[in-house]
Structures are given as structure tokens and as C-alpha cells.
SERO-4910 file (N, C-alpha, C, O; in steps of 0.05 Angstrom, whole numbers):
BEGIN
 pado doro    nc1    nc2    nc3   cac1   cac2   cac3    cc1    cc2    cc3    oc1    oc2    oc3
  Met    A    107   5362   3900     78   5362   3895     70   5335   3885     82   5324   3867
  Ser    A     49   5324   3896     38   5298   3888     14   5302   3871     -4   5318   3878
  Phe    A     13   5288   3848    -11   5289   3831    -29   5265   3835    -48   5261   3820
  Ala    A    -22   5249   3855    -38   5225   3861    -66   5233   3871    -69   5253   3884
  Tyr    A    -85   5216   3865   -112   5221   3874   -114   5213   3904    -97   5199   3914
  Pro    A   -135   5222   3918   -139   5213   3946   -143   5183   3946   -151   5171   3927
  Asp    A   -137   5171   3969   -138   5142   3972   -165   5131   3964   -166   5109   3952
  Thr    A   -186   5144   3972   -213   5134   3965   -218   5133   3935   -230   5114   3924
  Asp    A   -208   5153   3921   -210   5154   3892   -194   5132   3879   -202   5118   3860
  Lys    A   -169   5129   3889   -152   5108   3878   -164   5080   3883   -164   5063   3865
  Ala    A   -176   5076   3906   -188   5050   3912   -211   5045   3893   -215   5022   3884
  Ala    A   -227   5065   3886   -249   5062   3868   -240   5054   3840   -252   5037   3826
  Ile    A   -218   5067   3831   -207   5061   3804   -198   5032   3803   -204   5017   3784
  Tyr    A   -183   5023   3823   -173   4995   3823   -196   4976   3826   -195   4954   3815
  Lys    A   -216   4983   3841   -240   4966   3845   -255   4962   3818   -262   4939   3812
  Val    A   -260   4983   3803   -275   4980   3779   -259   4964   3758   -270   4949   3742
  Ile    A   -232   4967   3759   -216   4951   3741   -218   4921   3748   -220   4904   3731
  Ala    A   -216   4915   3774   -217   4888   3783   -244   4875   3779   -246   4851   3775
  Glu    A   -266   4891   3781   -293   4879   3780   -306   4882   3753   -329   4874   3749
  Arg    A   -292   4893   3733   -303   4893   3706   -306   4864   3696   -288   4847   3701
  Arg    A   -328   4858   3683   -333   4832   3672   -345   4833   3644   -358   4852   3637
  Asp    A   -339   4813   3628   -350   4810   3602   -377   4796   3605   -378   4772   3608
  Met    A   -398   4812   3604   -425   4802   3611   -439   4789   3588   -436   4797   3565
  Arg    A   -455   4769   3594   -472   4755   3574   -501   4753   3583   -518   4747   3566
  His    A   -507   4758   3608   -534   4756   3618   -544   4784   3626   -531   4798   3642
  Phe    A   -566   4792   3614   -576   4820   3618   -606   4820   3624   -620   4801   3620
  Leu    A   -614   4843   3635   -642   4850   3638   -650   4868   3615   -633   4883   3605
  Pro    A   -675   4868   3607   -683   4885   3584   -688   4914   3592   -696   4930   3575
  Thr    A   -683   4922   3617   -688   4949   3626   -673   4969   3609   -649   4967   3604
  Pro    A   -687   4990   3599   -674   5010   3581   -653   5026   3597   -655   5029   3621
  Ile    A   -633   5035   3583   -613   5054   3594   -622   5082   3587   -627   5088   3563
  Ala    A   -623   5099   3606   -631   5127   3601   -613   5140   3581   -589   5136   3582
  Pro    A   -624   5156   3562   -607   5168   3541   -584   5185   3552   -562   5184   3541
  Glu    A   -589   5199   3574   -568   5216   3585   -545   5199   3597   -522   5207   3596
  Leu    A   -552   5175   3607   -531   5157   3618   -515   5145   3595   -491   5143   3596
  Leu    A   -529   5137   3574   -515   5126   3550   -496   5147   3539   -474   5140   3531
  Gln    A   -505   5172   3537   -488   5193   3527   -463   5197   3545   -441   5202   3535
  Lys    A   -467   5195   3571   -445   5197   3590   -425   5175   3586   -400   5180   3587
  Leu    A   -434   5151   3581   -416   5128   3577   -401   5131   3551   -377   5126   3549
  Leu    A   -415   5141   3530   -401   5145   3504   -381   5167   3506   -360   5167   3492
  Gln    A   -387   5187   3522   -367   5209   3526   -342   5198   3540   -320   5207   3534
  Ala    A   -345   5179   3558   -322   5167   3571   -306   5152   3550   -281   5153   3551
  Ala    A   -319   5138   3532   -305   5124   3510   -290   5144   3493   -267   5139   3485
  His    A   -302   5167   3488   -290   5187   3470   -266   5201   3483   -251   5214   3470
  His    A   -263   5198   3509   -240   5210   3523   -215   5191   3521   -194   5198   3532
  Ala    A   -218   5169   3507   -196   5150   3505   -172   5162   3490   -175   5180   3473
  Pro    A   -148   5152   3496   -124   5161   3481   -125   5149   3453   -137   5127   3449
  Ser    A   -113   5163   3434   -111   5151   3407    -85   5161   3394    -76   5183   3399
  Val    A    -73   5143   3379    -47   5150   3366    -51   5173   3347    -69   5174   3330
  Gly    A    -33   5194   3350    -35   5217   3333    -61   5233   3336    -67   5249   3319
  Leu    A    -76   5227   3357   -102   5239   3362   -120   5235   3338   -136   5253   3331
  Met    A   -118   5212   3326   -135   5207   3302   -164   5199   3309   -181   5202   3292
  Gln    A   -169   5191   3334   -195   5183   3343   -210   5166   3322   -230   5175   3310
  Pro    A   -201   5142   3317   -211   5126   3295   -237   5111   3302   -248   5098   3285
  Trp    A   -247   5114   3326   -271   5100   3334   -296   5113   3323   -299   5138   3322
  Arg    A   -315   5096   3315   -342   5105   3307   -361   5085   3321   -358   5061   3318
  Phe    A   -381   5095   3335   -400   5079   3348   -427   5081   3334   -437   5103   3330
  Ile    A   -439   5058   3327   -465   5057   3315   -485   5045   3335   -482   5022   3343
  Arg    A   -504   5061   3342   -525   5051   3361   -546   5037   3345   -557   5047   3325
  Ile    A   -553   5013   3353   -573   4996   3339   -599   5000   3354   -604   4987   3374
  Ser    A   -616   5017   3343   -643   5021   3355   -665   5007   3340   -687   5004   3351
  Asp    A   -660   4997   3316   -680   4983   3300   -681   4954   3309   -660   4940   3308
  Val    A   -704   4944   3317   -707   4917   3327   -700   4897   3305   -687   4877   3311
  Ala    A   -709   4901   3281   -703   4882   3259   -673   4881   3254   -663   4859   3248
  Leu    A   -660   4903   3255   -631   4904   3251   -616   4889   3274   -597   4875   3269
  Arg    A   -626   4892   3298   -614   4878   3320   -617   4848   3316   -598   4832   3321
  Lys    A   -640   4839   3307   -645   4811   3302   -627   4800   3279   -617   4778   3280
  Ala    A   -622   4817   3259   -605   4809   3237   -576   4806   3246   -562   4788   3238
  Ile    A   -567   4824   3264   -540   4822   3276   -538   4796   3292   -518   4783   3291
  His    A   -559   4790   3308   -559   4766   3323   -557   4741   3305   -543   4722   3312
  Thr    A   -570   4742   3283   -568   4719   3264   -540   4715   3254   -530   4693   3252
  Leu    A   -526   4738   3247   -498   4736   3238   -481   4724   3260   -464   4707   3254
  Val    A   -485   4732   3285   -469   4722   3307   -474   4692   3311   -456   4677   3316
  Asp    A   -500   4684   3309   -506   4656   3313   -494   4638   3291   -486   4616   3297
  Glu    A   -493   4648   3267   -480   4634   3245   -451   4630   3251   -440   4608   3247
  Glu    A   -438   4651   3260   -409   4648   3267   -404   4631   3291   -384   4617   3293
  Arg    A   -423   4631   3310   -420   4614   3334   -419   4585   3325   -402   4570   3336
  Lys    A   -435   4577   3306   -435   4549   3297   -409   4543   3282   -398   4521   3285
  Leu    A   -400   4562   3265   -375   4557   3251   -351   4556   3270   -333   4540   3265
  Thr    A   -352   4572   3291   -331   4571   3311   -331   4545   3325   -309   4533   3330
  Ala    A   -354   4535   3331   -356   4508   3344   -344   4487   3327   -330   4469   3337
  Gln    A   -350   4488   3301   -338   4468   3282   -308   4470   3282   -294   4450   3282
  Ala    A   -298   4494   3282   -268   4498   3281   -256   4488   3307   -234   4476   3306
  Ile    A   -269   4492   3330   -259   4482   3355   -259   4451   3354   -240   4439   3364
  Gly    A   -279   4439   3343   -281   4410   3340   -258   4399   3323   -248   4378   3329
  Glu    A   -251   4414   3302   -229   4405   3284   -202   4408   3298   -185   4390   3294
  Val    A   -198   4429   3313   -172   4433   3326   -169   4417   3351   -147   4406   3357
  Glu    A   -191   4415   3366   -190   4400   3392   -205   4374   3389   -194   4354   3378
  Asp    A   -230   4373   3398   -246   4349   3395   -275   4356   3397   -282   4378   3404
  Thr    A   -293   4336   3392   -321   4341   3391   -332   4348   3419   -352   4362   3422
  Ala    A   -319   4337   3440   -328   4343   3467   -324   4373   3473   -342   4385   3485
  Arg    A   -301   4383   3465   -296   4412   3469   -315   4429   3452   -324   4450   3461
  Met    A   -322   4419   3429   -341   4433   3412   -369   4435   3426   -382   4455   3426
  Ala    A   -377   4413   3438   -402   4412   3452   -402   4431   3476   -422   4444   3482
  Glu    A   -379   4432   3490   -376   4450   3513   -380   4479   3503   -394   4495   3517
  Phe    A   -368   4486   3481   -371   4513   3470   -400   4519   3463   -409   4541   3470
  Met    A   -414   4501   3451   -442   4506   3443   -460   4510   3467   -481   4522   3465
  Arg    A   -451   4500   3491   -468   4504   3515   -463   4531   3527   -479   4541   3543
  Leu    A   -441   4545   3520   -435   4571   3531   -454   4592   3520   -462   4591   3497
  Lys    A   -462   4611   3537   -476   4634   3527   -456   4655   3518   -441   4665   3535
  Val    A   -455   4661   3493   -433   4677   3482   -442   4706   3476   -425   4722   3468
  Glu    A   -467   4712   3479   -476   4740   3473   -503   4744   3486   -517   4726   3494
  Gly    A   -511   4770   3488   -537   4778   3499   -550   4798   3481   -564   4816   3491
  Ile    A   -547   4795   3455   -556   4816   3436   -586   4821   3437   -595   4843   3435
  Leu    A   -602   4799   3441   -631   4802   3442   -641   4809   3470   -665   4814   3473
  Asp    A   -624   4809   3489   -632   4812   3517   -626   4839   3529   -640   4849   3546
  Cys    A   -604   4852   3520   -593   4876   3533   -609   4901   3526   -625   4901   3507
  Gly    A   -604   4922   3541   -618   4947   3537   -609   4962   3512   -624   4975   3499
  Glu    A   -583   4960   3506   -571   4975   3484   -551   4957   3469   -537   4941   3481
  Val    A   -550   4960   3443   -529   4947   3426   -515   4969   3411   -527   4985   3397
  Leu    A   -489   4969   3413   -472   4987   3398   -452   4970   3381   -444   4949   3389
  Val    A   -446   4981   3358   -424   4968   3342   -401   4988   3340   -405   5010   3330
  Ala    A   -378   4980   3351   -354   4997   3350   -340   4991   3324   -334   4967   3318
  Thr    A   -333   5011   3309   -320   5007   3283   -295   5025   3281   -293   5045   3294
  Leu    A   -277   5016   3263   -255   5033   3254   -266   5051   3232   -282   5043   3215
  Cys    A   -257   5076   3232   -266   5095   3211   -253   5088   3184   -234   5073   3183
  Asp    A   -263   5100   3163   -251   5098   3137   -229   5119   3134   -225   5135   3151
  Gln    A   -215   5118   3111   -194   5137   3104   -172   5139   3126   -162   5160   3132
  Arg    A   -166   5116   3137   -145   5115   3158   -117   5118   3148    -98   5124   3163
  Glu    A   -114   5113   3122    -87   5113   3110    -73   5140   3112    -49   5142   3111
  Lys    A    -89   5161   3114    -77   5188   3115    -65   5195   3143    -51   5214   3146
  His    A    -71   5178   3162    -61   5182   3189    -34   5167   3192    -34   5143   3196
  Ile    A    -13   5181   3190     14   5169   3191     27   5170   3219     41   5152   3226
  Phe    A     21   5192   3233     33   5196   3260     29   5172   3277      6   5165   3284
  Gly    A     51   5158   3285     50   5135   3303     41   5109   3289     40   5089   3302
  Arg    A     36   5110   3263     26   5086   3249     43   5078   3225     36   5059   3211
  Arg    A     65   5092   3220     81   5085   3196     91   5057   3198     90   5042   3178
  Thr    A    101   5049   3221    111   5021   3224     91   5003   3239     94   4979   3239
  Leu    A     72   5015   3252     52   5000   3267     24   5010   3259     10   5023   3275
  Pro    A     15   5003   3235    -12   5013   3226    -34   5003   3244    -56   5015   3244
  Glu    A    -30   4981   3258    -52   4970   3275    -57   4986   3300    -75   4980   3316
  Met    A    -42   5008   3304    -47   5025   3327    -74   5039   3325    -84   5048   3346
  Asp    A    -86   5040   3302   -114   5050   3301   -133   5031   3315   -151   5040   3329
  Leu    A   -128   5005   3311   -144   4985   3325   -140   4986   3355   -158   4984   3371
  Ala    A   -114   4991   3363   -108   4994   3392   -123   5018   3404   -132   5017   3427
  Ser    A   -126   5039   3388   -139   5063   3398   -169   5057   3402   -180   5066   3422
  Val    A   -181   5043   3383   -210   5035   3387   -213   5018   3412   -233   5021   3426
  Ser    A   -194   5000   3416   -195   4982   3439   -194   4999   3465   -207   4992   3485
  Cys    A   -178   5020   3465   -177   5038   3489   -204   5051   3494   -212   5054   3517
  Ala    A   -217   5059   3472   -244   5071   3475   -264   5051   3486   -280   5058   3503
  Ile    A   -263   5027   3477   -281   5006   3487   -275   5001   3517   -294   4998   3533
  Gln    A   -250   5000   3524   -243   4995   3552   -253   5018   3570   -263   5014   3592
  Asn    A   -250   5043   3560   -261   5066   3576   -291   5062   3580   -302   5066   3602
  Leu    A   -305   5055   3558   -334   5050   3560   -341   5028   3580   -360   5031   3595
  Trp    A   -325   5007   3579   -329   4984   3596   -326   4991   3626   -343   4984   3642
  Leu    A   -305   5006   3633   -300   5013   3660   -321   5033   3670   -331   5031   3693
  Ala    A   -328   5053   3653   -349   5072   3661   -376   5058   3665   -390   5064   3684
  Ala    A   -382   5039   3648   -407   5024   3650   -408   5008   3677   -428   5009   3691
  Arg    A   -385   4995   3683   -384   4980   3709   -388   4999   3732   -402   4992   3752
  Ala    A   -376   5022   3731   -379   5041   3753   -408   5050   3757   -417   5057   3779
  Glu    A   -423   5050   3735   -451   5059   3735   -470   5035   3741   -494   5038   3741
  Gly    A   -458   5011   3745   -475   4987   3749   -487   4976   3724   -507   4961   3725
  Ile    A   -475   4982   3701   -484   4972   3675   -464   4951   3666   -440   4954   3667
  Gly    A   -475   4928   3656   -459   4907   3645   -452   4913   3616   -468   4925   3602
  Leu    A   -429   4903   3607   -421   4905   3579   -410   4879   3570   -393   4867   3584
  Gly    A   -418   4869   3547   -407   4845   3535   -396   4851   3508   -409   4862   3491
  Trp    A   -370   4843   3503   -357   4848   3477   -361   4822   3461   -351   4801   3468
  Val    A   -375   4825   3439   -381   4802   3421   -363   4805   3396   -364   4825   3382
  Ser    A   -347   4784   3391   -330   4784   3367   -336   4761   3348   -321   4757   3329
  Leu    A   -358   4747   3353   -365   4725   3336   -383   4736   3313   -407   4735   3314
  Phe    A   -370   4745   3292   -384   4755   3268   -365   4757   3245   -341   4760   3248
  Asp    A   -376   4755   3221   -360   4760   3197   -360   4790   3192   -381   4802   3187
  Pro    A   -336   4802   3193   -335   4832   3190   -345   4842   3164   -357   4864   3163
  His    A   -342   4827   3143   -352   4836   3117   -382   4836   3116   -394   4855   3106
  Gln    A   -394   4815   3126   -423   4814   3127   -435   4836   3145   -455   4848   3138
  Leu    A   -423   4840   3168   -433   4861   3186   -429   4889   3173   -447   4906   3176
  Ala    A   -407   4893   3160   -402   4919   3146   -424   4924   3125   -433   4946   3123
  Gln    A   -431   4903   3110   -452   4906   3090   -479   4912   3103   -494   4929   3094
  Leu    A   -485   4898   3125   -510   4902   3139   -513   4930   3149   -535   4941   3150
  Leu    A   -491   4943   3157   -491   4969   3169   -484   4991   3149   -482   5015   3156
  Asn    A   -480   4984   3124   -474   5003   3103   -449   5019   3109   -448   5043   3105
  Leu    A   -428   5005   3119   -403   5019   3125   -389   5027   3099   -391   5013   3079
  Pro    A   -376   5050   3098   -362   5059   3074   -337   5041   3070   -328   5028   3088
  Glu    A   -327   5041   3046   -303   5026   3040   -280   5035   3058   -275   5059   3061
  Gly    A   -266   5016   3070   -244   5022   3087   -251   5021   3117   -234   5017   3133
  Ala    A   -277   5025   3123   -285   5023   3151   -289   4994   3158   -293   4977   3141
  Lys    A   -286   4987   3184   -287   4959   3192   -299   4956   3219   -291   4970   3238
  Pro    A   -319   4938   3222   -330   4934   3249   -310   4919   3266   -297   4900   3257
  Val    A   -308   4927   3292   -289   4915   3310   -303   4899   3332   -293   4877   3339
  Ala    A   -325   4909   3341   -339   4896   3364   -368   4902   3364   -377   4924   3357
  Ile    A   -384   4882   3371   -412   4886   3378   -413   4888   3408   -404   4869   3422
  Leu    A   -423   4910   3419   -423   4915   3447   -451   4914   3458   -468   4929   3451
  Cys    A   -456   4895   3477   -482   4893   3490   -480   4908   3517   -462   4902   3533
  Leu    A   -498   4926   3521   -498   4942   3546   -525   4938   3559   -546   4939   3546
  Gly    A   -525   4934   3586   -551   4932   3600   -548   4927   3629   -526   4920   3639
  Tyr    A   -570   4930   3643   -571   4924   3671   -570   4894   3674   -578   4879   3656
  Val    A   -561   4884   3698   -558   4856   3702   -569   4849   3730   -572   4866   3747
  Asn    A   -575   4823   3734   -583   4814   3760   -559   4814   3779   -562   4821   3803
  Thr    A   -536   4806   3769   -511   4806   3784   -488   4806   3766   -490   4797   3743
  Phe    A   -465   4815   3775   -440   4813   3760   -426   4787   3768   -426   4779   3791
  Tyr    A   -414   4774   3748   -399   4749   3754   -377   4755   3774   -364   4775   3772
  Lys    A   -374   4737   3793   -352   4740   3813   -325   4736   3800   -306   4749   3808
  Ser    A   -324   4718   3780   -300   4714   3764   -308   4716   3735   -332   4715   3729
  Pro    A   -289   4718   3717   -296   4718   3688   -314   4694   3682   -309   4672   3692
  Met    A   -334   4698   3666   -354   4677   3661   -341   4651   3650   -349   4629   3658
  Leu    A   -320   4654   3633   -307   4630   3622   -293   4614   3644   -289   4590   3641
  Val    A   -285   4628   3665   -273   4614   3688   -296   4600   3704   -293   4577   3712
  Glu    A   -317   4615   3709   -340   4603   3724   -352   4579   3710   -361   4560   3723
  Glu    A   -352   4579   3683   -363   4557   3668   -343   4535   3664   -350   4514   3653
  Gly    A   -318   4538   3674   -299   4517   3671   -286   4514   3644   -274   4494   3637
  Trp    A   -289   4535   3627   -278   4534   3600   -248   4538   3600   -234   4525   3585
  Thr    A   -238   4555   3618   -210   4561   3619   -203   4571   3647   -221   4574   3663
  Thr    A   -178   4576   3651   -169   4588   3676   -152   4613   3671   -141   4616   3649
  Glu    A   -151   4631   3690   -135   4655   3687   -105   4649   3693    -99   4633   3711
  Lys    A    -87   4662   3678    -59   4659   3683    -49   4682   3702    -60   4704   3700
  Pro    A    -30   4677   3719    -20   4698   3737     -3   4718   3722      8   4712   3701
  Leu    A     -1   4742   3733     15   4763   3721     44   4754   3718     57   4761   3698
  Ala    A     54   4738   3736     82   4729   3735     88   4714   3709    111   4715   3699
  Asp    A     68   4701   3697     72   4687   3672     75   4707   3649     85   4699   3627
  Met    A     67   4731   3652     66   4751   3630     89   4772   3633     92   4788   3615
  Leu    A    103   4771   3655    122   4793   3660    151   4783   3655    159   4762   3666
  Met    A    166   4798   3640    193   4792   3633    210   4817   3638    200   4839   3643
  Glu    A    236   4814   3637    254   4837   3641    278   4835   3622    291   4815   3621
  Asn    A    282   4858   3608    305   4860   3591    306   4841   3567    328   4834   3557
  Gly    A    283   4831   3559    283   4812   3536    263   4790   3541    252   4787   3563
  Trp    A    258   4775   3520    238   4753   3521    250   4730   3537    272   4720   3532
  Gln    A    234   4721   3557    242   4699   3574    220   4679   3576    199   4685   3588
  Pro    A    223   4655   3564    202   4635   3567    196   4628   3596    214   4627   3612
  His    A    170   4624   3601    163   4618   3629    173   4590   3637    175   4572   3620
  Glu    A    181   4588   3662    193   4563   3671    176   4539   3666    186   4517   3662
  Ser    A    149   4542   3668    131   4520   3665    133   4506   3638    125   4483   3634
  Thr    A    143   4522   3618    146   4510   3591    168   4490   3589    170   4476   3569
  His    A    186   4489   3609    208   4471   3609    204   4447   3627    222   4430   3629
  Thr    A    181   4446   3640    177   4423   3658    164   4400   3644    159   4379   3656
***
């Protein structure tokens, strides 16, 4: 007995994985509440270690709060640029400042994905790897990302923020932690390649560089 999906279904799954993009350019068109709920339900179907389901999603519907979050991100964008200038050079810093790194004020919906509080009581699968709660939240975000792409909705994961400041802004309880600001919205077009590739910021590495067998093996290019 085969549990494989029909070829057309399999092709759709591989297609949405291949065409998922981290979006920064959005249209202000609202997302229907029932569609947003459907996307969040896809996120909620994610696997989690010990079935702890550590994800909490905060929908930002207040315009002033959205602007305050944007201000936090813009502050961190400038600090990140300075750090890039210190590690690399001022030309690279200028390149970074030209990049569009978020669409918080442009997109239809803003969500903040957070880790829940009181995570210390969840031991199953986390005794030696406590960061598996973060891995579980990442799985939920990926589910949301793929479902959004299938629905023609763009999603951008923004990580340029001070987590303590964002936690205070959102009144998170002690122990909870923001993980991602998620911009969701309709777009004019999806990037053909990752935006950072299209902008010349970096290049993608092939799978062969990431794949090893029976132990850690440095890639051959590191010895040339």
C-alpha cells in the first residue's frame, strides 16, 4: 500500500516550497478574516516537541502600535548597518541601508510570533535541547509561510528588533519572548529568486555544500 499523494498533489507541494519567498514589497489590500484564520490554522498544525505548542501569535490591528513596531525595527536597522560597517566596511554598510528590509507599514496584516511563557515545565524532548521550543515556533511560521504562498499571499519574516523592547511594547509576560514580526499581504509579484539574491547582496549555496555523510566533512572549496 502506498501512502504517497497523487502526482499533481506532490507537484503542488514541491512548487510552493520552491516558490516561497521572504517578501518585502506589499499592497495594502486587506486579507479577509476567514482567510487569515485559515492561514493561522495551518500554522497551528505544525509539529512541536512534546506537543507543547509553544507558539503564540499576536495580531497587530492598532495603527499606532504598528507604527511603534516599525520605529523599533528602523532603530535596529540602523544599528545593524553600523555593525556591518564595523565587521566589513562602509561600502557594505551603505549597501545594507539601501535594502528594503521590511513592509510593516505597507502590508495587510502584521503578526508577532512569540514563544510562550512557563516553558521550563516542558521537559519532553527539551532536557538536553531546550531550544527545541524555538524550533517548534519556526515550524509553525514555515507552515504559515507555505500556506500563504499557496493562497497568493506574501509573507516577510522581520528579525530586526530588540526582543526586550518589543516584549515591553506588547506587554508580554515574564518568560515569553518575541521571535518574529511577520508581514502578510497581497503583492504585485513574487520575487523570481530570493530578494537578497536579486539585489546582489549574497548568493545561494548548493545543497551539495550542506550535505555530509557519517560525520562532519569540510567542503572541498574550503581547501582551495
